[in-house]
Jmol script that loads the backbone (N, CA, C; Angstrom):
load data "model"
ATOM      1  N   MET A   1      59.354 103.554 111.924  1.00  0.00           N
ATOM      2  CA  MET A   1      60.522 102.743 111.661  1.00  0.00           C
ATOM      3  C   MET A   1      60.155 101.270 111.877  1.00  0.00           C
ATOM      4  N   SER A   2      60.531 100.442 110.921  1.00  0.00           N
ATOM      5  CA  SER A   2      60.221  99.021 110.965  1.00  0.00           C
ATOM      6  C   SER A   2      61.504  98.229 110.730  1.00  0.00           C
ATOM      7  N   ALA A   3      61.501  97.003 111.118  1.00  0.00           N
ATOM      8  CA  ALA A   3      62.679  96.160 110.939  1.00  0.00           C
ATOM      9  C   ALA A   3      62.331  94.883 110.190  1.00  0.00           C
ATOM     10  N   VAL A   4      61.292  94.922 109.380  1.00  0.00           N
ATOM     11  CA  VAL A   4      60.821  93.719 108.696  1.00  0.00           C
ATOM     12  C   VAL A   4      61.919  93.117 107.821  1.00  0.00           C
ATOM     13  N   TYR A   5      62.589  93.954 107.028  1.00  0.00           N
ATOM     14  CA  TYR A   5      63.619  93.450 106.114  1.00  0.00           C
ATOM     15  C   TYR A   5      64.789  92.846 106.889  1.00  0.00           C
ATOM     16  N   ALA A   6      65.242  93.519 107.938  1.00  0.00           N
ATOM     17  CA  ALA A   6      66.352  93.012 108.740  1.00  0.00           C
ATOM     18  C   ALA A   6      65.981  91.678 109.395  1.00  0.00           C
ATOM     19  N   ILE A   7      64.776  91.607 109.931  1.00  0.00           N
ATOM     20  CA  ILE A   7      64.326  90.366 110.565  1.00  0.00           C
ATOM     21  C   ILE A   7      64.228  89.237 109.535  1.00  0.00           C
ATOM     22  N   ALA A   8      63.718  89.542 108.351  1.00  0.00           N
ATOM     23  CA  ALA A   8      63.617  88.530 107.294  1.00  0.00           C
ATOM     24  C   ALA A   8      64.996  88.012 106.908  1.00  0.00           C
ATOM     25  N   LEU A   9      65.978  88.897 106.822  1.00  0.00           N
ATOM     26  CA  LEU A   9      67.343  88.461 106.501  1.00  0.00           C
ATOM     27  C   LEU A   9      67.922  87.581 107.605  1.00  0.00           C
ATOM     28  N   LEU A  10      67.698  87.962 108.849  1.00  0.00           N
ATOM     29  CA  LEU A  10      68.219  87.175 109.968  1.00  0.00           C
ATOM     30  C   LEU A  10      67.549  85.805 110.064  1.00  0.00           C
ATOM     31  N   VAL A  11      66.240  85.760 109.864  1.00  0.00           N
ATOM     32  CA  VAL A  11      65.523  84.473 109.889  1.00  0.00           C
ATOM     33  C   VAL A  11      65.995  83.593 108.736  1.00  0.00           C
ATOM     34  N   SER A  12      66.149  84.175 107.567  1.00  0.00           N
ATOM     35  CA  SER A  12      66.620  83.414 106.400  1.00  0.00           C
ATOM     36  C   SER A  12      68.025  82.877 106.632  1.00  0.00           C
ATOM     37  N   ALA A  13      68.892  83.695 107.212  1.00  0.00           N
ATOM     38  CA  ALA A  13      70.257  83.245 107.507  1.00  0.00           C
ATOM     39  C   ALA A  13      70.240  82.118 108.535  1.00  0.00           C
ATOM     40  N   ALA A  14      69.359  82.212 109.517  1.00  0.00           N
ATOM     41  CA  ALA A  14      69.242  81.144 110.513  1.00  0.00           C
ATOM     42  C   ALA A  14      68.795  79.842 109.853  1.00  0.00           C
ATOM     43  N   CYS A  15      67.869  79.923 108.927  1.00  0.00           N
ATOM     44  CA  CYS A  15      67.409  78.717 108.219  1.00  0.00           C
ATOM     45  C   CYS A  15      68.534  78.114 107.380  1.00  0.00           C
ATOM     46  N   ILE A  16      69.301  78.950 106.717  1.00  0.00           N
ATOM     47  CA  ILE A  16      70.451  78.458 105.953  1.00  0.00           C
ATOM     48  C   ILE A  16      71.454  77.827 106.921  1.00  0.00           C
ATOM     49  N   GLY A  17      71.611  78.416 108.098  1.00  0.00           N
ATOM     50  CA  GLY A  17      72.493  77.841 109.111  1.00  0.00           C
ATOM     51  C   GLY A  17      72.033  76.464 109.553  1.00  0.00           C
ATOM     52  N   LEU A  18      70.723  76.272 109.675  1.00  0.00           N
ATOM     53  CA  LEU A  18      70.194  74.953 110.031  1.00  0.00           C
ATOM     54  C   LEU A  18      70.476  73.924 108.935  1.00  0.00           C
ATOM     55  N   VAL A  19      70.312  74.331 107.690  1.00  0.00           N
ATOM     56  CA  VAL A  19      70.623  73.430 106.570  1.00  0.00           C
ATOM     57  C   VAL A  19      72.112  73.094 106.589  1.00  0.00           C
ATOM     58  N   ASP A  20      72.933  74.102 106.819  1.00  0.00           N
ATOM     59  CA  ASP A  20      74.377  73.897 106.888  1.00  0.00           C
ATOM     60  C   ASP A  20      74.729  72.932 108.015  1.00  0.00           C
ATOM     61  N   ALA A  21      74.140  73.141 109.180  1.00  0.00           N
ATOM     62  CA  ALA A  21      74.441  72.272 110.317  1.00  0.00           C
ATOM     63  C   ALA A  21      73.974  70.838 110.071  1.00  0.00           C
ATOM     64  N   ARG A  22      72.815  70.698 109.462  1.00  0.00           N
ATOM     65  CA  ARG A  22      72.255  69.359 109.219  1.00  0.00           C
ATOM     66  C   ARG A  22      73.082  68.560 108.224  1.00  0.00           C
ATOM     67  N   TYR A  23      73.484  69.207 107.129  1.00  0.00           N
ATOM     68  CA  TYR A  23      74.175  68.497 106.053  1.00  0.00           C
ATOM     69  C   TYR A  23      75.675  68.769 106.004  1.00  0.00           C
ATOM     70  N   ARG A  24      76.183  69.573 106.918  1.00  0.00           N
ATOM     71  CA  ARG A  24      77.611  69.893 106.982  1.00  0.00           C
ATOM     72  C   ARG A  24      78.141  70.341 105.625  1.00  0.00           C
ATOM     73  N   LEU A  25      77.602  71.449 105.161  1.00  0.00           N
ATOM     74  CA  LEU A  25      77.937  71.935 103.825  1.00  0.00           C
ATOM     75  C   LEU A  25      79.002  73.027 103.830  1.00  0.00           C
ATOM     76  N   ALA A  26      79.105  73.791 104.894  1.00  0.00           N
ATOM     77  CA  ALA A  26      80.069  74.884 104.942  1.00  0.00           C
ATOM     78  C   ALA A  26      80.807  74.853 106.278  1.00  0.00           C
ATOM     79  N   PHE A  27      80.229  75.472 107.313  1.00  0.00           N
ATOM     80  CA  PHE A  27      80.895  75.491 108.619  1.00  0.00           C
ATOM     81  C   PHE A  27      81.052  74.092 109.199  1.00  0.00           C
ATOM     82  N   GLY A  28      80.121  73.208 108.953  1.00  0.00           N
ATOM     83  CA  GLY A  28      80.214  71.848 109.462  1.00  0.00           C
ATOM     84  C   GLY A  28      81.281  71.026 108.775  1.00  0.00           C
ATOM     85  N   ARG A  29      81.657  71.433 107.593  1.00  0.00           N
ATOM     86  CA  ARG A  29      82.641  70.695 106.799  1.00  0.00           C
ATOM     87  C   ARG A  29      84.054  71.240 106.997  1.00  0.00           C
ATOM     88  N   ALA A  30      84.203  72.551 106.935  1.00  0.00           N
ATOM     89  CA  ALA A  30      85.514  73.197 107.064  1.00  0.00           C
ATOM     90  C   ALA A  30      85.314  74.563 107.707  1.00  0.00           C
ATOM     91  N   PRO A  31      85.208  74.622 109.028  1.00  0.00           N
ATOM     92  CA  PRO A  31      84.854  75.884 109.686  1.00  0.00           C
ATOM     93  C   PRO A  31      85.859  77.018 109.478  1.00  0.00           C
ATOM     94  N   VAL A  32      87.138  76.729 109.515  1.00  0.00           N
ATOM     95  CA  VAL A  32      88.135  77.783 109.346  1.00  0.00           C
ATOM     96  C   VAL A  32      88.099  78.324 107.927  1.00  0.00           C
ATOM     97  N   ARG A  33      88.084  77.432 106.961  1.00  0.00           N
ATOM     98  CA  ARG A  33      88.043  77.845 105.556  1.00  0.00           C
ATOM     99  C   ARG A  33      86.754  78.601 105.254  1.00  0.00           C
ATOM    100  N   THR A  34      85.643  78.150 105.809  1.00  0.00           N
ATOM    101  CA  THR A  34      84.364  78.827 105.595  1.00  0.00           C
ATOM    102  C   THR A  34      84.374  80.209 106.224  1.00  0.00           C
ATOM    103  N   GLY A  35      84.879  80.322 107.438  1.00  0.00           N
ATOM    104  CA  GLY A  35      84.960  81.625 108.099  1.00  0.00           C
ATOM    105  C   GLY A  35      85.826  82.598 107.325  1.00  0.00           C
ATOM    106  N   LEU A  36      86.934  82.106 106.808  1.00  0.00           N
ATOM    107  CA  LEU A  36      87.825  82.947 106.008  1.00  0.00           C
ATOM    108  C   LEU A  36      87.143  83.386 104.711  1.00  0.00           C
ATOM    109  N   ALA A  37      86.508  82.453 104.034  1.00  0.00           N
ATOM    110  CA  ALA A  37      85.807  82.782 102.790  1.00  0.00           C
ATOM    111  C   ALA A  37      84.652  83.743 103.056  1.00  0.00           C
ATOM    112  N   LEU A  38      83.948  83.545 104.150  1.00  0.00           N
ATOM    113  CA  LEU A  38      82.848  84.441 104.505  1.00  0.00           C
ATOM    114  C   LEU A  38      83.375  85.857 104.754  1.00  0.00           C
ATOM    115  N   GLY A  39      84.455  85.961 105.502  1.00  0.00           N
ATOM    116  CA  GLY A  39      85.059  87.269 105.766  1.00  0.00           C
ATOM    117  C   GLY A  39      85.534  87.957 104.505  1.00  0.00           C
ATOM    118  N   ILE A  40      86.205  87.213 103.638  1.00  0.00           N
ATOM    119  CA  ILE A  40      86.698  87.786 102.384  1.00  0.00           C
ATOM    120  C   ILE A  40      85.528  88.237 101.507  1.00  0.00           C
ATOM    121  N   GLY A  41      84.487  87.426 101.436  1.00  0.00           N
ATOM    122  CA  GLY A  41      83.323  87.780 100.630  1.00  0.00           C
ATOM    123  C   GLY A  41      82.633  89.032 101.138  1.00  0.00           C
ATOM    124  N   ILE A  42      82.484  89.131 102.447  1.00  0.00           N
ATOM    125  CA  ILE A  42      81.833  90.308 103.030  1.00  0.00           C
ATOM    126  C   ILE A  42      82.666  91.560 102.766  1.00  0.00           C
ATOM    127  N   VAL A  43      83.974  91.472 102.975  1.00  0.00           N
ATOM    128  CA  VAL A  43      84.846  92.623 102.716  1.00  0.00           C
ATOM    129  C   VAL A  43      84.779  93.021 101.242  1.00  0.00           C
ATOM    130  N   PHE A  44      84.783  92.041 100.345  1.00  0.00           N
ATOM    131  CA  PHE A  44      84.695  92.335  98.915  1.00  0.00           C
ATOM    132  C   PHE A  44      83.416  93.099  98.588  1.00  0.00           C
ATOM    133  N   PHE A  45      82.280  92.603  99.068  1.00  0.00           N
ATOM    134  CA  PHE A  45      81.013  93.259  98.752  1.00  0.00           C
ATOM    135  C   PHE A  45      80.871  94.613  99.448  1.00  0.00           C
ATOM    136  N   LEU A  46      81.449  94.778 100.627  1.00  0.00           N
ATOM    137  CA  LEU A  46      81.426  96.084 101.276  1.00  0.00           C
ATOM    138  C   LEU A  46      82.263  97.090 100.485  1.00  0.00           C
ATOM    139  N   ALA A  47      83.406  96.640  99.975  1.00  0.00           N
ATOM    140  CA  ALA A  47      84.226  97.512  99.126  1.00  0.00           C
ATOM    141  C   ALA A  47      83.468  97.859  97.846  1.00  0.00           C
ATOM    142  N   TRP A  48      82.796  96.870  97.275  1.00  0.00           N
ATOM    143  CA  TRP A  48      81.975  97.088  96.078  1.00  0.00           C
ATOM    144  C   TRP A  48      80.919  98.159  96.357  1.00  0.00           C
ATOM    145  N   ASP A  49      80.251  98.030  97.488  1.00  0.00           N
ATOM    146  CA  ASP A  49      79.238  99.017  97.873  1.00  0.00           C
ATOM    147  C   ASP A  49      79.850 100.399  98.069  1.00  0.00           C
ATOM    148  N   ALA A  50      81.016 100.458  98.710  1.00  0.00           N
ATOM    149  CA  ALA A  50      81.676 101.751  98.953  1.00  0.00           C
ATOM    150  C   ALA A  50      82.002 102.450  97.636  1.00  0.00           C
ATOM    151  N   VAL A  51      82.489 101.689  96.672  1.00  0.00           N
ATOM    152  CA  VAL A  51      82.786 102.268  95.355  1.00  0.00           C
ATOM    153  C   VAL A  51      81.493 102.743  94.694  1.00  0.00           C
ATOM    154  N   GLY A  52      80.460 101.930  94.754  1.00  0.00           N
ATOM    155  CA  GLY A  52      79.171 102.316  94.175  1.00  0.00           C
ATOM    156  C   GLY A  52      78.591 103.557  94.821  1.00  0.00           C
ATOM    157  N   ILE A  53      78.722 103.664  96.134  1.00  0.00           N
ATOM    158  CA  ILE A  53      78.238 104.847  96.845  1.00  0.00           C
ATOM    159  C   ILE A  53      79.066 106.074  96.457  1.00  0.00           C
ATOM    160  N   ALA A  54      80.392 105.905  96.393  1.00  0.00           N
ATOM    161  CA  ALA A  54      81.277 107.021  96.045  1.00  0.00           C
ATOM    162  C   ALA A  54      80.981 107.575  94.653  1.00  0.00           C
ATOM    163  N   PHE A  55      80.632 106.724  93.715  1.00  0.00           N
ATOM    164  CA  PHE A  55      80.328 107.158  92.354  1.00  0.00           C
ATOM    165  C   PHE A  55      78.857 107.519  92.157  1.00  0.00           C
ATOM    166  N   GLY A  56      78.079 107.418  93.211  1.00  0.00           N
ATOM    167  CA  GLY A  56      76.672 107.797  93.123  1.00  0.00           C
ATOM    168  C   GLY A  56      75.777 106.756  92.477  1.00  0.00           C
ATOM    169  N   VAL A  57      76.288 105.556  92.300  1.00  0.00           N
ATOM    170  CA  VAL A  57      75.501 104.482  91.703  1.00  0.00           C
ATOM    171  C   VAL A  57      74.487 103.945  92.710  1.00  0.00           C
ATOM    172  N   PHE A  58      74.923 103.784  93.956  1.00  0.00           N
ATOM    173  CA  PHE A  58      74.052 103.296  95.018  1.00  0.00           C
ATOM    174  C   PHE A  58      73.689 104.469  95.927  1.00  0.00           C
ATOM    175  N   ARG A  59      72.426 104.547  96.284  1.00  0.00           N
ATOM    176  CA  ARG A  59      72.014 105.526  97.274  1.00  0.00           C
ATOM    177  C   ARG A  59      70.906 104.931  98.116  1.00  0.00           C
ATOM    178  N   HIS A  60      70.886 105.372  99.329  1.00  0.00           N
ATOM    179  CA  HIS A  60      69.896 104.872 100.278  1.00  0.00           C
ATOM    180  C   HIS A  60      68.598 105.650 100.129  1.00  0.00           C
ATOM    181  N   LEU A  61      67.517 104.936 100.014  1.00  0.00           N
ATOM    182  CA  LEU A  61      66.189 105.545  99.999  1.00  0.00           C
ATOM    183  C   LEU A  61      65.421 105.021 101.198  1.00  0.00           C
ATOM    184  N   ASP A  62      64.713 105.900 101.859  1.00  0.00           N
ATOM    185  CA  ASP A  62      63.925 105.476 103.013  1.00  0.00           C
ATOM    186  C   ASP A  62      62.871 104.460 102.597  1.00  0.00           C
ATOM    187  N   SER A  63      62.652 103.514 103.473  1.00  0.00           N
ATOM    188  CA  SER A  63      61.661 102.472 103.233  1.00  0.00           C
ATOM    189  C   SER A  63      60.936 102.179 104.537  1.00  0.00           C
ATOM    190  N   ARG A  64      59.675 101.899 104.436  1.00  0.00           N
ATOM    191  CA  ARG A  64      58.938 101.554 105.652  1.00  0.00           C
ATOM    192  C   ARG A  64      59.301 100.163 106.155  1.00  0.00           C
ATOM    193  N   TRP A  65      60.011  99.382 105.355  1.00  0.00           N
ATOM    194  CA  TRP A  65      60.392  98.021 105.740  1.00  0.00           C
ATOM    195  C   TRP A  65      61.765  97.960 106.407  1.00  0.00           C
ATOM    196  N   ALA A  66      62.536  99.028 106.293  1.00  0.00           N
ATOM    197  CA  ALA A  66      63.899  99.047 106.816  1.00  0.00           C
ATOM    198  C   ALA A  66      63.942  99.712 108.190  1.00  0.00           C
ATOM    199  N   THR A  67      65.048  99.497 108.890  1.00  0.00           N
ATOM    200  CA  THR A  67      65.213 100.064 110.221  1.00  0.00           C
ATOM    201  C   THR A  67      65.493 101.561 110.184  1.00  0.00           C
ATOM    202  N   GLY A  68      66.094 102.039 109.114  1.00  0.00           N
ATOM    203  CA  GLY A  68      66.494 103.440 109.036  1.00  0.00           C
ATOM    204  C   GLY A  68      67.857 103.692 109.646  1.00  0.00           C
ATOM    205  N   VAL A  69      68.507 102.645 110.136  1.00  0.00           N
ATOM    206  CA  VAL A  69      69.837 102.768 110.737  1.00  0.00           C
ATOM    207  C   VAL A  69      70.875 102.791 109.618  1.00  0.00           C
ATOM    208  N   LEU A  70      71.675 103.856 109.576  1.00  0.00           N
ATOM    209  CA  LEU A  70      72.751 103.963 108.597  1.00  0.00           C
ATOM    210  C   LEU A  70      74.081 103.730 109.300  1.00  0.00           C
ATOM    211  N   LEU A  71      74.885 102.808 108.786  1.00  0.00           N
ATOM    212  CA  LEU A  71      76.200 102.528 109.350  1.00  0.00           C
ATOM    213  C   LEU A  71      77.234 103.509 108.833  1.00  0.00           C
ATOM    214  N   ALA A  72      76.974 104.076 107.678  1.00  0.00           N
ATOM    215  CA  ALA A  72      77.797 105.101 107.031  1.00  0.00           C
ATOM    216  C   ALA A  72      76.857 105.867 106.109  1.00  0.00           C
ATOM    217  N   PRO A  73      77.284 106.996 105.581  1.00  0.00           N
ATOM    218  CA  PRO A  73      76.402 107.707 104.658  1.00  0.00           C
ATOM    219  C   PRO A  73      75.987 106.809 103.481  1.00  0.00           C
ATOM    220  N   GLN A  74      74.701 106.721 103.252  1.00  0.00           N
ATOM    221  CA  GLN A  74      74.120 105.923 102.159  1.00  0.00           C
ATOM    222  C   GLN A  74      74.291 104.416 102.348  1.00  0.00           C
ATOM    223  N   PHE A  75      74.672 103.970 103.541  1.00  0.00           N
ATOM    224  CA  PHE A  75      74.923 102.542 103.791  1.00  0.00           C
ATOM    225  C   PHE A  75      74.072 102.053 104.959  1.00  0.00           C
ATOM    226  N   PRO A  76      72.898 101.469 104.669  1.00  0.00           N
ATOM    227  CA  PRO A  76      72.005 101.017 105.739  1.00  0.00           C
ATOM    228  C   PRO A  76      72.458  99.698 106.372  1.00  0.00           C
ATOM    229  N   LEU A  77      72.010  99.477 107.578  1.00  0.00           N
ATOM    230  CA  LEU A  77      72.286  98.237 108.309  1.00  0.00           C
ATOM    231  C   LEU A  77      71.880  97.020 107.491  1.00  0.00           C
ATOM    232  N   GLU A  78      70.759  97.106 106.801  1.00  0.00           N
ATOM    233  CA  GLU A  78      70.253  95.970 106.029  1.00  0.00           C
ATOM    234  C   GLU A  78      71.210  95.551 104.917  1.00  0.00           C
ATOM    235  N   GLU A  79      72.006  96.486 104.416  1.00  0.00           N
ATOM    236  CA  GLU A  79      72.970  96.129 103.370  1.00  0.00           C
ATOM    237  C   GLU A  79      74.045  95.200 103.922  1.00  0.00           C
ATOM    238  N   LEU A  80      74.520  95.483 105.126  1.00  0.00           N
ATOM    239  CA  LEU A  80      75.503  94.601 105.761  1.00  0.00           C
ATOM    240  C   LEU A  80      74.898  93.221 106.004  1.00  0.00           C
ATOM    241  N   LEU A  81      73.658  93.191 106.474  1.00  0.00           N
ATOM    242  CA  LEU A  81      72.988  91.908 106.693  1.00  0.00           C
ATOM    243  C   LEU A  81      72.805  91.152 105.381  1.00  0.00           C
ATOM    244  N   PHE A  82      72.408  91.871 104.322  1.00  0.00           N
ATOM    245  CA  PHE A  82      72.198  91.224 103.031  1.00  0.00           C
ATOM    246  C   PHE A  82      73.502  90.668 102.465  1.00  0.00           C
ATOM    247  N   VAL A  83      74.571  91.454 102.544  1.00  0.00           N
ATOM    248  CA  VAL A  83      75.874  91.008 102.032  1.00  0.00           C
ATOM    249  C   VAL A  83      76.337  89.760 102.789  1.00  0.00           C
ATOM    250  N   SER A  84      76.156  89.760 104.095  1.00  0.00           N
ATOM    251  CA  SER A  84      76.539  88.592 104.897  1.00  0.00           C
ATOM    252  C   SER A  84      75.690  87.377 104.524  1.00  0.00           C
ATOM    253  N   PHE A  85      74.384  87.580 104.398  1.00  0.00           N
ATOM    254  CA  PHE A  85      73.484  86.491 104.023  1.00  0.00           C
ATOM    255  C   PHE A  85      73.837  85.947 102.637  1.00  0.00           C
ATOM    256  N   LEU A  86      74.035  86.831 101.685  1.00  0.00           N
ATOM    257  CA  LEU A  86      74.351  86.414 100.317  1.00  0.00           C
ATOM    258  C   LEU A  86      75.637  85.590 100.265  1.00  0.00           C
ATOM    259  N   THR A  87      76.643  86.040 100.986  1.00  0.00           N
ATOM    260  CA  THR A  87      77.923  85.316 100.995  1.00  0.00           C
ATOM    261  C   THR A  87      77.775  83.945 101.650  1.00  0.00           C
ATOM    262  N   TYR A  88      77.077  83.885 102.769  1.00  0.00           N
ATOM    263  CA  TYR A  88      76.881  82.608 103.460  1.00  0.00           C
ATOM    264  C   TYR A  88      76.035  81.656 102.617  1.00  0.00           C
ATOM    265  N   LEU A  89      74.974  82.159 102.016  1.00  0.00           N
ATOM    266  CA  LEU A  89      74.139  81.330 101.153  1.00  0.00           C
ATOM    267  C   LEU A  89      74.955  80.750 100.006  1.00  0.00           C
ATOM    268  N   THR A  90      75.805  81.558  99.417  1.00  0.00           N
ATOM    269  CA  THR A  90      76.652  81.091  98.312  1.00  0.00           C
ATOM    270  C   THR A  90      77.580  79.971  98.771  1.00  0.00           C
ATOM    271  N   LEU A  91      78.160  80.115  99.961  1.00  0.00           N
ATOM    272  CA  LEU A  91      79.050  79.072 100.475  1.00  0.00           C
ATOM    273  C   LEU A  91      78.299  77.774 100.746  1.00  0.00           C
ATOM    274  N   VAL A  92      77.083  77.874 101.273  1.00  0.00           N
ATOM    275  CA  VAL A  92      76.280  76.678 101.533  1.00  0.00           C
ATOM    276  C   VAL A  92      75.867  76.020 100.219  1.00  0.00           C
ATOM    277  N   LEU A  93      75.464  76.817  99.245  1.00  0.00           N
ATOM    278  CA  LEU A  93      75.107  76.258  97.935  1.00  0.00           C
ATOM    279  C   LEU A  93      76.307  75.594  97.270  1.00  0.00           C
ATOM    280  N   LEU A  94      77.469  76.209  97.379  1.00  0.00           N
ATOM    281  CA  LEU A  94      78.686  75.612  96.819  1.00  0.00           C
ATOM    282  C   LEU A  94      79.000  74.288  97.514  1.00  0.00           C
ATOM    283  N   GLY A  95      78.853  74.255  98.835  1.00  0.00           N
ATOM    284  CA  GLY A  95      79.066  73.001  99.570  1.00  0.00           C
ATOM    285  C   GLY A  95      78.084  71.923  99.151  1.00  0.00           C
ATOM    286  N   GLY A  96      76.828  72.304  98.927  1.00  0.00           N
ATOM    287  CA  GLY A  96      75.832  71.345  98.442  1.00  0.00           C
ATOM    288  C   GLY A  96      76.174  70.833  97.055  1.00  0.00           C
ATOM    289  N   TRP A  97      76.617  71.736  96.196  1.00  0.00           N
ATOM    290  CA  TRP A  97      76.999  71.335  94.834  1.00  0.00           C
ATOM    291  C   TRP A  97      78.184  70.365  94.881  1.00  0.00           C
ATOM    292  N   GLN A  98      79.173  70.664  95.720  1.00  0.00           N
ATOM    293  CA  GLN A  98      80.323  69.766  95.852  1.00  0.00           C
ATOM    294  C   GLN A  98      79.895  68.405  96.383  1.00  0.00           C
ATOM    295  N   ARG A  99      78.989  68.388  97.342  1.00  0.00           N
ATOM    296  CA  ARG A  99      78.496  67.132  97.897  1.00  0.00           C
ATOM    297  C   ARG A  99      77.802  66.310  96.814  1.00  0.00           C
ATOM    298  N   LEU A 100      76.970  66.967  95.999  1.00  0.00           N
ATOM    299  CA  LEU A 100      76.266  66.256  94.926  1.00  0.00           C
ATOM    300  C   LEU A 100      77.225  65.711  93.879  1.00  0.00           C
ATOM    301  N   THR A 101      78.230  66.494  93.493  1.00  0.00           N
ATOM    302  CA  THR A 101      79.181  66.007  92.483  1.00  0.00           C
ATOM    303  C   THR A 101      80.047  64.884  93.026  1.00  0.00           C
ATOM    304  N   GLU A 102      80.419  64.965  94.307  1.00  0.00           N
ATOM    305  CA  GLU A 102      81.186  63.876  94.920  1.00  0.00           C
ATOM    306  C   GLU A 102      80.361  62.590  94.953  1.00  0.00           C
ATOM    307  N   ARG A 103      79.090  62.729  95.276  1.00  0.00           N
ATOM    308  CA  ARG A 103      78.210  61.569  95.340  1.00  0.00           C
ATOM    309  C   ARG A 103      78.038  60.939  93.958  1.00  0.00           C
ATOM    310  N   SER A 104      77.864  61.771  92.929  1.00  0.00           N
ATOM    311  CA  SER A 104      77.656  61.230  91.588  1.00  0.00           C
ATOM    312  C   SER A 104      78.927  60.609  91.023  1.00  0.00           C
ATOM    313  N   GLU A 105      80.105  61.106  91.445  1.00  0.00           N
ATOM    314  CA  GLU A 105      81.364  60.531  90.984  1.00  0.00           C
ATOM    315  C   GLU A 105      81.629  59.152  91.595  1.00  0.00           C
ATOM    316  N   THR A 106      81.139  58.925  92.781  1.00  0.00           N
ATOM    317  CA  THR A 106      81.382  57.638  93.447  1.00  0.00           C
ATOM    318  C   THR A 106      80.447  56.535  92.943  1.00  0.00           C
ATOM    319  N   ARG A 107      79.410  56.924  92.223  1.00  0.00           N
ATOM    320  CA  ARG A 107      78.470  55.913  91.713  1.00  0.00           C
ATOM    321  C   ARG A 107      78.938  55.315  90.436  1.00  0.00           C
TER     322      ARG A 107
END
end "model"
wireframe off; spacefill off
backbone 0.3
color backbone group
């Protein structure tokens, strides 16, 4: 059992958090709104996964890179980490895009 994928997701999320903190793109700009959007995004993607699992579209396959921890049938721990990372990354990218468009409009 290995945790390479989980660790990579956590390290990547930490790096995105540093970018967010430095440039105030998401939590640094609007923490309540960002937390709410993050929660809604995670719930949406978890529901998406649940539907995919129920219809047999998604299934868990063992990997030497994953922890092997299942939070539910066919739902590995890494999926929750990935969904959280993806949602947070999207919010930071959106904040960066808004910052760039605001800057270009003021010029």
